C-alpha positions as CSV (number, residue, x, y, z in Angstrom):
1,M,0.9,-17.7,-71.2
2,R,0.5,-14.0,-70.5
3,Q,2.4,-12.7,-67.4
4,A,0.3,-11.1,-64.7
5,A,0.5,-7.4,-64.3
6,P,2.9,-6.3,-61.5
7,T,1.4,-4.7,-58.3
8,L,2.3,-1.2,-57.1
9,A,4.4,-2.7,-54.3
10,E,6.4,-4.7,-56.8
11,L,6.9,-1.7,-59.1
12,L,8.0,0.6,-56.2
13,A,10.4,-2.1,-55.0
14,A,12.0,-2.4,-58.4
15,L,12.9,1.3,-58.6
16,D,16.7,1.6,-58.7
17,A,18.5,5.0,-59.0
18,R,21.7,3.1,-59.8
19,A,20.2,1.1,-62.7
20,G,21.2,1.8,-66.3
21,V,19.4,4.4,-68.4
22,A,17.3,1.8,-70.3
23,Q,16.3,0.1,-67.0
24,R,15.2,3.3,-65.4
25,H,13.2,4.2,-68.4
26,L,11.6,0.8,-68.5
27,Q,10.7,1.3,-64.8
28,L,9.0,4.6,-65.7
29,I,7.1,3.0,-68.5
30,A,5.9,0.2,-66.2
31,L,4.8,2.6,-63.5
32,L,2.8,4.7,-66.0
33,D,1.2,1.6,-67.5
34,W,0.0,0.7,-64.0
35,I,-1.4,4.2,-63.5
36,R,-3.1,4.0,-66.9
37,G,-4.7,0.7,-66.2
38,D,-7.2,-0.3,-68.9
39,A,-7.2,3.3,-70.2
40,K,-11.0,3.5,-69.8
41,S,-11.5,5.7,-66.7
42,V,-9.8,8.9,-66.0
43,P,-10.9,9.0,-62.3
44,A,-9.5,5.5,-61.9
45,A,-6.1,6.6,-63.3
46,T,-5.9,9.6,-61.0
47,G,-7.0,7.4,-58.2
48,R,-4.1,5.0,-58.8
49,L,-1.7,8.0,-58.9
50,A,-3.1,8.9,-55.5
51,L,-2.4,5.4,-54.2
52,L,1.2,5.7,-55.4
53,V,1.6,9.1,-53.5
54,E,0.0,7.6,-50.4
55,A,2.4,4.6,-50.5
56,A,5.4,7.0,-50.6
57,E,3.9,9.2,-47.8
58,R,3.4,6.2,-45.5
59,S,6.9,4.7,-46.0
60,P,10.0,6.9,-45.7
61,E,12.0,4.1,-47.3
62,V,9.7,4.1,-50.4
63,A,9.8,7.9,-50.5
64,A,13.6,8.0,-50.4
65,R,13.9,5.3,-53.1
66,L,11.3,7.1,-55.3
67,S,13.0,10.5,-54.9
68,A,16.5,9.2,-55.7
69,W,15.2,7.3,-58.7
70,W,13.3,10.4,-60.0
71,S,16.4,12.6,-59.5
72,A,18.6,10.2,-61.5
73,L,16.0,9.9,-64.2
74,V,15.6,13.7,-64.8
75,Q,19.2,14.5,-64.5
76,A,20.2,12.1,-67.3
77,L,17.7,13.6,-69.7
78,D,17.9,16.8,-71.7
79,I,14.4,18.2,-71.0
80,T,14.8,21.1,-73.4
81,T,14.5,18.8,-76.4
82,L,11.0,17.9,-75.2
83,L,10.1,21.5,-74.4
84,A,11.6,23.2,-77.5
85,D,11.6,20.6,-80.3
86,F,9.0,17.9,-79.6
87,G,6.4,17.9,-82.3
88,F,8.4,19.8,-84.9
89,A,10.2,18.5,-88.0
90,Q,13.9,18.2,-87.7
91,R,14.2,19.4,-91.3
92,T,12.1,21.9,-93.2
93,S,11.3,19.6,-96.0
94,M,7.8,18.0,-96.0
95,G,9.2,14.9,-97.7
96,S,11.8,14.4,-95.0
97,E,9.1,14.8,-92.4
98,L,6.9,12.3,-94.1
99,M,9.7,9.7,-94.1
100,E,10.3,10.5,-90.4
101,R,6.7,9.9,-89.5
102,L,6.7,6.6,-91.4
103,R,9.7,5.6,-89.4
104,Y,7.9,6.3,-86.2
105,K,4.9,4.2,-87.3
106,L,6.8,1.3,-88.8
107,L,10.0,0.9,-86.6
108,P,10.1,0.3,-82.9
109,A,11.7,2.8,-80.6
110,S,14.3,2.0,-77.9
111,P,14.0,3.2,-74.3
112,D,17.8,3.3,-74.2
113,T,17.9,7.0,-75.0
114,L,18.9,10.4,-73.5
115,D,16.4,12.2,-75.7
116,A,13.4,13.2,-73.6
117,S,11.2,13.4,-76.7
118,E,11.8,9.8,-77.5
119,L,11.1,8.7,-74.0
120,F,8.0,10.8,-73.8
121,M,6.4,9.1,-76.8
122,L,7.2,5.7,-75.3
123,A,5.9,6.6,-71.8
124,L,2.8,8.6,-72.8
125,P,1.7,7.4,-76.2
126,G,-2.1,7.8,-76.2
127,E,-4.8,10.4,-76.0
128,F,-6.0,8.9,-72.7
129,D,-2.7,10.1,-71.1
130,A,-3.5,13.7,-72.0
131,R,-6.9,13.3,-70.3
132,W,-5.7,11.9,-67.0
133,L,-2.8,14.3,-66.8
134,A,-5.1,17.2,-67.2
135,A,-7.4,15.8,-64.5
136,I,-4.8,15.8,-61.7
137,D,-6.0,18.3,-59.1
138,D,-3.7,20.8,-57.4
139,D,-3.6,19.0,-54.0
140,L,-2.6,15.7,-55.5
141,L,0.0,17.5,-57.7
142,A,1.5,19.2,-54.7
143,R,1.7,15.9,-52.8
144,L,3.3,14.2,-55.8
145,R,5.9,16.9,-56.1
146,A,6.7,16.6,-52.4
147,V,7.4,12.8,-52.6
148,I,9.3,12.7,-55.9
149,A,11.2,16.0,-55.7
150,P,11.3,17.2,-52.1
151,D,14.4,19.3,-52.7
152,S,12.4,21.5,-55.1
153,M,10.1,22.7,-52.4
154,D,12.7,25.2,-51.2
155,G,12.8,27.0,-54.5
156,S,15.9,25.4,-56.1
157,G,13.9,23.1,-58.2
158,A,11.8,26.0,-59.5
159,N,15.0,27.8,-60.6
160,A,16.1,24.7,-62.5
161,W,12.7,24.5,-64.2
162,Q,12.9,28.2,-65.1
163,L,16.4,27.7,-66.6
164,A,15.0,24.8,-68.7
165,L,12.1,26.9,-69.9
166,L,14.4,29.8,-70.8
167,D,16.8,27.5,-72.7
168,A,13.9,26.0,-74.6
169,M,12.6,29.5,-75.5
170,T,16.0,30.4,-76.8
171,Y,16.2,27.3,-79.0
172,C,12.7,27.9,-80.3
173,A,13.5,31.5,-81.1
174,G,16.5,30.4,-83.0
175,Q,14.4,28.1,-85.2
176,I,11.8,30.9,-85.7
177,L,14.6,33.3,-86.8
178,S,16.0,30.7,-89.2
179,T,12.7,30.1,-90.8
180,G,11.7,33.7,-90.9
181,F,15.0,34.6,-92.7
182,A,14.6,31.9,-95.3
183,P,14.4,33.5,-98.7
184,E,11.5,31.4,-99.8
185,L,9.3,33.0,-97.1
186,R,11.0,36.3,-96.7
187,L,10.6,37.3,-100.4
188,R,6.9,36.4,-100.2
189,M,6.1,38.6,-97.2
190,T,4.6,42.1,-97.8
191,E,7.0,45.0,-98.3
192,E,5.8,46.7,-95.2
193,T,6.5,43.5,-93.2
194,R,10.0,43.2,-94.5
195,E,10.7,46.8,-93.7
196,A,9.5,46.4,-90.1
197,Q,12.1,43.6,-89.6
198,P,10.0,41.7,-87.0
199,F,12.5,38.7,-86.7
200,H,15.7,40.7,-86.2
201,A,15.3,41.5,-82.5
202,L,13.7,38.2,-81.4
203,I,16.8,36.6,-79.9
204,R,17.6,39.9,-78.2
205,D,14.2,40.0,-76.6
206,V,14.5,36.4,-75.3
207,E,17.9,37.1,-73.8
208,S,16.6,40.3,-72.2
209,L,13.9,38.3,-70.5
210,R,16.5,35.7,-69.4
211,V,18.5,38.4,-67.6
212,E,15.4,39.9,-65.9
213,V,14.2,36.5,-64.7
214,L,17.5,35.1,-63.4
215,H,19.2,38.3,-62.1
216,P,18.3,38.5,-58.4
217,L,18.4,42.3,-58.2
218,R,16.0,43.1,-61.1
219,T,12.6,44.5,-60.3
220,P,9.2,43.0,-61.3
221,E,8.5,46.1,-63.4
222,R,11.5,45.5,-65.6
223,R,10.6,41.8,-65.9
224,D,7.1,42.7,-66.9
225,A,8.4,45.1,-69.5
226,A,10.6,42.4,-71.0
227,V,7.7,40.0,-71.1
228,Q,5.6,42.5,-72.9
229,R,8.3,43.3,-75.5
230,L,8.7,39.6,-76.2
231,R,4.9,39.1,-76.6
232,E,4.7,42.0,-79.0
233,R,7.7,40.6,-80.9
234,L,6.0,37.2,-81.2
235,D,2.8,38.8,-82.5
236,A,4.8,40.7,-85.1
237,C,6.6,37.5,-86.2
238,R,3.2,35.7,-86.5
239,A,1.7,38.6,-88.5
240,A,4.7,38.6,-90.8
241,A,4.3,34.8,-91.4
242,S,0.6,35.3,-92.1
243,S,1.3,37.9,-94.8
244,V,2.8,35.1,-96.9
245,Y,-0.7,33.7,-97.4
246,A,-1.8,36.8,-99.3
247,H,1.0,36.1,-101.8
248,F,-0.4,32.6,-102.2
249,E,-3.8,34.0,-103.2
250,D,-2.4,35.4,-106.5
251,N,0.7,33.4,-107.1
252,G,-0.1,29.8,-106.3
253,I,0.5,27.6,-103.3
254,S,3.5,25.3,-102.4
255,V,2.8,22.5,-100.0
256,G,6.4,22.7,-98.8
257,L,6.1,26.4,-98.0
258,V,2.7,25.9,-96.3
259,F,4.4,23.2,-94.2
260,R,7.2,25.6,-93.2
261,L,4.7,28.3,-92.3
262,R,2.7,26.0,-90.1
263,Q,5.9,24.9,-88.3
264,L,6.8,28.6,-87.8
265,R,3.4,29.4,-86.4
266,E,3.5,26.4,-84.0
267,R,7.0,27.4,-82.9
268,I,5.7,30.9,-82.0
269,L,2.8,29.3,-80.1
270,R,5.2,27.0,-78.2
271,V,7.2,30.0,-77.1
272,R,4.0,31.6,-75.8
273,D,3.2,28.4,-73.9
274,L,6.7,28.3,-72.4
275,L,6.4,31.9,-71.4
276,E,3.1,31.2,-69.6
277,C,4.8,28.3,-67.7
278,L,7.6,30.6,-66.8
279,L,5.4,33.4,-65.4
280,T,2.7,31.3,-63.6
281,P,2.6,31.3,-59.8
282,R,1.8,27.6,-60.0
283,P,4.7,26.0,-62.0
284,A,3.8,22.4,-61.2
285,A,0.2,22.8,-62.5
286,S,1.4,24.6,-65.6
287,A,4.0,22.0,-66.3
288,V,1.5,19.1,-66.1
289,R,-0.9,21.0,-68.4
290,L,2.0,21.5,-70.9
291,L,2.8,17.8,-70.7
292,A,-0.9,17.0,-71.4
293,R,-0.8,19.2,-74.5
294,L,2.5,17.6,-75.6
295,V,0.8,14.2,-75.5
296,T,-1.6,15.4,-78.1
297,V,1.2,16.9,-80.1
298,G,3.0,13.5,-79.9
299,R,0.0,11.7,-81.4
300,E,-0.1,14.2,-84.3
301,R,3.7,13.9,-84.6
302,R,3.3,10.3,-85.6
303,S,0.2,10.8,-87.8
304,V,0.9,10.7,-91.6
305,R,-2.7,11.6,-92.2
306,A,-2.5,14.8,-90.0
307,L,0.7,15.9,-91.9
308,L,-0.9,15.5,-95.3
309,A,-4.2,17.1,-94.3
310,S,-2.7,20.1,-92.6
311,S,-0.1,20.8,-95.3
312,S,-2.4,20.2,-98.3
313,S,-5.5,22.0,-97.0
314,L,-4.6,25.3,-98.6
315,L,-3.6,23.6,-101.8
316,A,-7.0,21.9,-101.8
317,A,-8.7,25.3,-101.2
318,K,-6.8,26.8,-104.2
319,V,-7.5,23.8,-106.4
320,A,-11.2,24.1,-105.5
321,E,-11.2,27.8,-106.0
322,R,-9.7,27.5,-109.5
323,S,-12.1,24.7,-110.4
324,A,-15.0,26.9,-109.1
325,E,-13.9,29.7,-111.5
326,T,-13.8,27.2,-114.4
327,G,-17.0,25.5,-113.3
328,E,-19.0,28.7,-113.5
329,H,-18.6,28.5,-117.3
330,Y,-20.3,25.1,-117.4
331,I,-23.5,26.2,-115.7
332,T,-26.2,27.4,-118.1
333,R,-28.9,29.8,-117.0
334,T,-30.7,31.0,-120.1
335,A,-32.3,29.2,-123.0
336,G,-29.5,30.5,-125.3
337,E,-26.8,29.2,-123.0
338,Y,-28.7,25.8,-122.8
339,L,-28.8,25.5,-126.6
340,A,-25.1,26.5,-126.8
341,M,-24.3,23.8,-124.4
342,V,-26.2,21.2,-126.5
343,R,-24.3,22.3,-129.6
344,K,-20.9,22.1,-127.9
345,A,-21.8,18.7,-126.5
346,A,-22.9,17.5,-129.9
347,G,-19.6,18.6,-131.4
348,G,-17.9,16.7,-128.6
349,G,-20.0,13.6,-129.3
350,A,-19.1,13.7,-133.0
351,V,-15.4,13.7,-132.1
352,M,-15.8,10.9,-129.6
353,A,-17.4,8.8,-132.3
354,F,-14.1,8.7,-134.1
355,T,-12.4,8.0,-130.8
356,T,-14.7,5.0,-130.3
357,L,-13.8,3.5,-133.7
358,I,-10.1,4.0,-133.2
359,K,-10.4,2.3,-129.8
360,L,-12.2,-0.7,-131.4
361,G,-9.4,-0.8,-134.0
362,L,-6.8,-0.9,-131.3
363,Y,-8.5,-4.0,-129.9
364,A,-8.1,-5.7,-133.2
365,L,-4.3,-5.3,-133.0
366,A,-4.2,-7.6,-130.0
367,L,-1.4,-5.7,-128.4
368,P,0.1,-6.5,-125.0
369,V,-2.1,-5.1,-122.2
370,F,0.1,-2.2,-121.2
371,W,0.9,-1.0,-124.7
372,G,-2.8,-1.4,-125.7
373,G,-3.8,0.7,-122.7
374,F,-1.0,3.3,-123.5
375,L,-2.2,3.7,-127.1
376,A,-5.8,3.9,-125.9
377,G,-4.7,6.6,-123.5
378,I,-3.1,8.6,-126.4
379,N,-6.3,8.1,-128.4
380,Y,-8.5,9.5,-125.6
381,A,-6.1,12.3,-124.6
382,A,-5.7,13.5,-128.2
383,S,-9.5,13.4,-128.7
384,F,-10.2,15.3,-125.5
385,V,-7.6,18.0,-126.4
386,L,-9.1,18.3,-129.9
387,I,-12.5,18.8,-128.3
388,Q,-11.0,21.6,-126.1
389,L,-9.3,23.2,-129.1
390,L,-12.6,23.1,-131.1
391,H,-14.4,24.7,-128.1
392,F,-16.7,21.6,-127.8
393,T,-17.3,19.8,-124.5
394,V,-17.5,16.4,-122.9
395,A,-20.4,16.1,-120.4
396,T,-18.7,14.0,-117.7
397,K,-15.8,16.3,-117.3
398,Q,-18.0,19.1,-116.1
399,P,-19.3,17.9,-112.7
400,A,-15.9,17.8,-111.0
401,M,-15.5,21.5,-112.1
402,T,-19.0,22.7,-111.2
403,A,-19.0,21.1,-107.7
404,P,-16.6,23.6,-106.2
405,A,-18.7,26.4,-107.6
406,M,-21.7,24.9,-105.8
407,A,-19.9,24.4,-102.5
408,A,-18.7,28.0,-102.5
409,K,-22.4,29.1,-102.4
410,L,-23.1,27.1,-99.2
411,N,-21.4,29.7,-97.1
412,D,-24.1,32.3,-97.9
413,L,-27.3,30.5,-97.0
414,D,-28.5,33.0,-94.4
415,D,-32.2,33.4,-95.4
416,D,-34.9,32.0,-97.5
417,A,-34.0,34.1,-100.5
418,S,-30.4,32.8,-100.5
419,V,-31.7,29.2,-100.2
420,E,-34.0,29.8,-103.2
421,E,-31.0,31.2,-105.1
422,F,-29.0,28.1,-104.2
423,V,-31.9,25.9,-105.5
424,D,-31.9,27.9,-108.7
425,K,-28.2,27.1,-109.1
426,V,-28.9,23.4,-108.5
427,T,-31.6,23.4,-111.3
428,H,-29.2,25.3,-113.6
429,L,-26.5,22.7,-112.9
430,V,-28.7,19.7,-113.4
431,R,-30.1,20.8,-116.7
432,S,-26.6,21.8,-117.8
433,Q,-25.5,18.3,-117.2
434,V,-28.7,16.9,-119.0
435,A,-28.0,19.2,-122.0
436,A,-24.3,18.1,-122.1
437,V,-25.1,14.4,-121.8
438,L,-27.9,14.5,-124.3
439,G,-25.7,16.4,-126.8
440,N,-22.9,13.9,-126.4
441,V,-25.0,10.7,-126.5
442,L,-27.5,11.8,-129.2
443,L,-24.7,12.5,-131.7
444,V,-22.0,10.0,-130.8
445,F,-24.4,7.1,-131.3
446,P,-25.5,7.9,-134.9
447,V,-22.1,9.2,-135.9
448,A,-20.4,6.0,-134.7
449,L,-23.2,4.0,-136.4
450,A,-22.5,5.8,-139.7
451,L,-18.8,5.5,-139.4
452,A,-19.0,1.8,-138.7
453,L,-21.4,1.4,-141.7
454,G,-19.0,3.4,-143.9
455,I,-16.0,1.2,-142.9
456,G,-18.1,-1.9,-143.6
457,W,-19.0,-0.6,-147.0
458,L,-15.4,0.2,-147.8
459,K,-14.1,-3.2,-146.5
460,D,-17.1,-5.0,-147.9
461,E,-17.5,-6.7,-144.5
462,P,-18.7,-5.4,-141.1
463,A,-16.4,-3.2,-139.2
464,L,-16.7,-5.7,-136.3
465,D,-17.4,-9.3,-136.7
466,E,-20.6,-10.6,-135.1
467,T,-18.8,-12.3,-132.2
468,H,-16.8,-9.1,-131.4
469,A,-20.0,-7.0,-131.7
470,R,-21.9,-9.2,-129.3
471,Q,-18.9,-9.1,-126.9
472,V,-19.1,-5.3,-126.9
473,L,-22.9,-5.3,-126.1
474,E,-22.4,-8.0,-123.5
475,S,-19.7,-5.8,-121.8
476,L,-22.3,-2.9,-121.6
477,H,-25.1,-5.1,-120.2
478,L,-27.1,-3.3,-117.4
479,L,-27.1,-6.3,-115.2
480,G,-23.4,-6.9,-115.4
481,P,-20.5,-5.2,-113.6
482,S,-20.9,-2.1,-115.8
483,L,-22.5,0.0,-113.0
484,L,-19.5,-0.6,-110.8
485,F,-17.2,0.3,-113.7
486,A,-19.2,3.5,-114.4
487,A,-18.8,4.6,-110.7
488,F,-15.0,3.8,-111.0
489,T,-14.9,6.0,-114.1
490,G,-16.5,8.8,-112.0
491,V,-13.5,8.5,-109.6
492,L,-11.1,8.9,-112.5
493,L,-13.0,12.0,-113.7
494,F,-12.7,13.5,-110.3
495,A,-9.0,12.6,-110.1
496,S,-8.3,14.4,-113.4
497,S,-10.0,17.6,-112.2
498,I,-7.8,17.5,-109.0
499,F,-4.7,17.0,-111.2
500,A,-5.7,19.8,-113.4
501,G,-6.1,22.2,-110.5
502,W,-2.7,21.1,-109.2
503,V,-1.0,21.7,-112.5
504,E,-2.5,25.1,-112.9
505,N,-1.4,26.0,-109.4
506,W,2.1,24.7,-110.2
507,F,2.2,26.7,-113.4
508,V,1.2,29.9,-111.5
509,L,3.6,29.2,-108.6
510,R,6.6,28.8,-110.9
511,R,5.5,31.9,-112.9
512,L,5.9,30.1,-116.2
513,D,3.5,32.5,-117.9
514,S,5.9,35.3,-117.0
515,A,8.9,33.3,-118.1
516,I,7.3,32.6,-121.5
517,Q,6.4,36.3,-121.9
518,F,9.8,37.8,-120.8
519,N,12.5,35.2,-121.0
520,P,15.1,36.4,-123.6
521,R,15.6,33.0,-125.2
522,I,11.9,32.5,-125.7
523,T,11.2,36.0,-127.0
524,R,14.1,35.7,-129.5
525,T,12.6,32.4,-130.7
526,L,8.9,33.3,-130.8
527,G,9.0,37.0,-131.1
528,Q,7.7,39.4,-128.4
529,A,4.1,39.5,-129.6
530,R,3.8,35.7,-130.1
531,A,5.4,35.1,-126.7
532,V,2.8,37.3,-125.0
533,R,0.0,35.5,-126.8
534,W,1.4,32.1,-125.8
535,A,1.8,33.1,-122.2
536,H,-1.8,34.3,-121.9
537,Y,-3.1,31.3,-123.8
538,L,-1.3,28.8,-121.6
539,R,-2.3,30.7,-118.4
540,E,-6.0,30.4,-119.4
541,N,-5.9,26.9,-120.8
542,I,-3.2,24.9,-118.9
543,S,-5.9,23.5,-116.6
544,G,-7.9,22.2,-119.5
545,F,-5.0,20.6,-121.2
546,A,-3.9,18.9,-117.9
547,A,-7.4,17.6,-117.3
548,N,-7.8,16.2,-120.8
549,V,-4.4,14.5,-121.0
550,S,-4.5,13.1,-117.5
551,L,-8.1,11.8,-118.0
552,G,-7.2,10.2,-121.3
553,F,-4.3,8.3,-119.9
554,M,-6.2,7.3,-116.8
555,L,-9.0,5.9,-119.0
556,G,-6.5,4.0,-121.1
557,L,-4.1,2.7,-118.5
558,A,-6.3,2.2,-115.4
559,P,-7.7,-1.2,-116.7
560,A,-4.1,-2.3,-117.5
561,F,-2.8,-1.5,-114.1
562,A,-5.9,-3.0,-112.4
563,G,-5.4,-6.2,-114.5
564,F,-1.8,-6.4,-113.2
565,F,-3.2,-6.8,-109.7
566,G,-6.0,-9.1,-110.8
567,L,-8.8,-6.6,-110.2
568,G,-10.5,-6.8,-113.6
569,L,-11.6,-3.2,-113.5
570,E,-12.8,-1.5,-116.7
571,V,-13.9,2.0,-117.6
572,R,-17.4,3.0,-118.6
573,H,-17.5,6.5,-120.0
574,V,-21.1,7.3,-121.1
575,T,-20.1,8.9,-124.4
576,L,-17.7,6.1,-125.3
577,S,-20.2,3.5,-124.2
578,A,-22.9,5.0,-126.5
579,G,-20.5,5.1,-129.3
580,Q,-19.5,1.4,-128.8
581,A,-23.2,0.5,-128.8
582,G,-23.6,2.4,-132.1
583,A,-20.7,0.6,-133.7
584,A,-21.8,-2.8,-132.5
585,A,-25.4,-2.1,-133.9
586,A,-23.9,-1.3,-137.3
587,S,-22.1,-4.6,-137.4
588,L,-25.2,-6.6,-136.4
589,G,-27.5,-4.7,-138.8
590,W,-31.3,-4.5,-138.4
591,Q,-31.1,-7.7,-136.5
592,A,-29.8,-5.6,-133.5
593,V,-33.2,-4.1,-132.8
594,H,-34.5,-7.6,-132.2
595,E,-31.7,-8.5,-129.8
596,P,-32.4,-8.1,-126.0
597,L,-28.7,-7.8,-125.6
598,F,-28.8,-4.5,-127.6
599,W,-31.6,-3.0,-125.5
600,W,-29.9,-4.0,-122.3
601,A,-26.8,-2.1,-123.5
602,V,-29.0,0.9,-124.4
603,A,-30.7,0.8,-121.0
604,M,-27.3,1.0,-119.4
605,I,-26.4,4.3,-121.0
606,P,-28.5,6.7,-118.8
607,F,-27.3,4.8,-115.6
608,N,-23.8,5.1,-117.0
609,G,-24.1,8.8,-117.4
610,A,-25.7,9.3,-114.0
611,L,-23.0,7.4,-112.2
612,N,-20.2,9.2,-114.1
613,V,-21.7,12.5,-113.2
614,L,-22.8,11.8,-109.6
615,V,-19.6,10.1,-108.4
616,S,-17.3,12.7,-109.8
617,F,-19.6,15.6,-108.5
618,Y,-19.9,14.1,-105.1
619,L,-16.1,13.6,-104.6
620,A,-15.3,17.1,-105.9
621,F,-18.1,18.6,-103.7
622,R,-16.7,16.9,-100.6
623,V,-13.2,18.3,-101.3
624,A,-14.7,21.7,-101.9
625,L,-16.6,21.6,-98.7
626,R,-13.5,21.0,-96.7
627,A,-11.5,23.5,-98.7
628,H,-14.1,26.2,-98.1
629,N,-14.5,25.2,-94.4
630,V,-18.3,24.8,-94.9
631,S,-20.0,23.6,-91.8
632,G,-23.3,24.0,-90.0
633,V,-25.4,24.1,-93.2
634,D,-29.1,23.5,-92.5
635,R,-29.6,20.7,-95.0
636,S,-33.2,20.2,-94.1
637,R,-34.0,23.7,-95.5
638,I,-32.2,22.9,-98.7
639,Y,-34.0,19.6,-99.0
640,R,-37.4,21.2,-98.5
641,A,-36.7,23.9,-101.0
642,L,-35.5,21.2,-103.6
643,R,-38.7,19.1,-103.0
644,S,-40.8,22.2,-103.4
645,R,-39.2,23.1,-106.7
646,L,-39.6,19.5,-108.0
647,V,-43.3,19.7,-107.2
648,R,-43.9,23.2,-108.6
649,A,-41.6,23.0,-111.7
650,P,-40.2,19.6,-112.4
651,L,-39.2,20.5,-115.9
652,S,-37.0,23.3,-114.7
653,F,-34.4,20.6,-113.8
654,F,-34.3,19.5,-117.5
655,L,-35.3,22.4,-119.7
656,P,-34.9,26.2,-119.3
657,S,-38.1,28.2,-118.9
658,R,-39.3,30.2,-121.9
659,S,-39.0,33.3,-119.7
660,A,-35.4,32.7,-118.9
661,V,-33.3,35.8,-119.4
């Protein structure tokens, strides 16, 4: 049976300044729970706080107990840990911070602590707390201060608050200095920034402000000058940290370094907040506003999603940018480019026909699930790499690359002409995909058919027995789970493009192309000219190799891992599916054209291709939108323009116009 909530009188009667640390903190948590109520109404919460103040104002005994309890509570806590360190990682490693946040989420916290940060998260855990704290008016705040800390009304409390703020600023400045001097960041700053030495005098400026604030004989003019110097120093430190992002543009992005830069920036902003609290003529109001902001910081401090999103946003932007550069090569605009895409896709389809027959041969070996999937992954990866080396193409790998190129254009839709230009790009993209899918499918089917017939002629028996051939066609049935599997394959296609962008960024960040070109051991082994060629070739093609190898192993191993968890997922790549249908038809002979099972499998192929393309394109497009910070796009204008183009020139989405230049 649930215990009834205590009343205000019971809570006030339970306050005990002589109680242990844990008991005092539990009393604070209970009092704040009562103020919070059901956490639905901010006016109701501030009203309950007013009732607490009125109860203390009416009873000197209650006021004395409340004041003594509050004094014991704050004197036992180190408030500077809350002001200076709350919301920041204890270590500069993102991995350590991730584990720390998981600890906060999974393990309970104890109120038996002298760390104000730990108590703060226990006492004010939710977003509602930030709202009702920010809603406290000045009159209620002054009355609250009078009943819980009457000694501070003569100015002594304000001095103690100032000292805590100055200590917190000193601690923050030390952390800023440590991060700014770290070689990983310092060497990535611009040369002008390093020569200006913005971090060197930061501690001196903070200590100068401390002297001006605490020394009773200093003039306001000297204090204001010290404040101005510190603000300028903080701006210089922030500009120095921002200069590192320019290095990222050309030399790759490290999530760990981005995390440290964000921590540095937040530390600088925290010092500015503390400085505002120090200088304000209304210290109580500024303190409550700071606490309200810290409640929000505390929620983010426990959020694993916020950590990953904030630290990986720049990496996503760089991956999207590199994919956009690659994706431009897959968009055809002229009739010549369209025919070239068909030829490249046809070459890819021919290679994939061999891949299909090898895959069916691996099935015949009846290997254990993992090793069968592993060998299938090697088969796919080798085929995709061969297609890349032969300068052919596989249709379904393109959408995840072309999506970022499309998303980048959404920032420029300012007028009707730019909208029409975007629609032109959509038509170019759609017909490029149509050309690639047709080139793949229209060649993989007959080549797989011919290869299966050739194998049957050599063996003097069908490449696949009739039962196996029917099983292949049954697995491709339009009314079966193949549509779901085709969408799942689209997810794998998207994942391979993200992995490719990450590998290229890692390659550039580690400067491996420069290492291959100039490393003495490598140049002695390869020779100077060959080392240069290898460096440039890998720099241009590492993304493609990563995409092809990762996609191959995902297509091979994903069903094996899914089967381990009992999910029963399969992959349905349109080119492979068309090749399988061709091989099965060869085994069944002319009888296949009279089989409804064969035509259901053929009917699945266009849906298979559409789902592969649309799912991978949609996921990549969403990532690119976030990476490019695209918002506020007038979608209705785009939809109207697309409908108009469909009515006026429907064939432009499938074939290039004769007048295309």
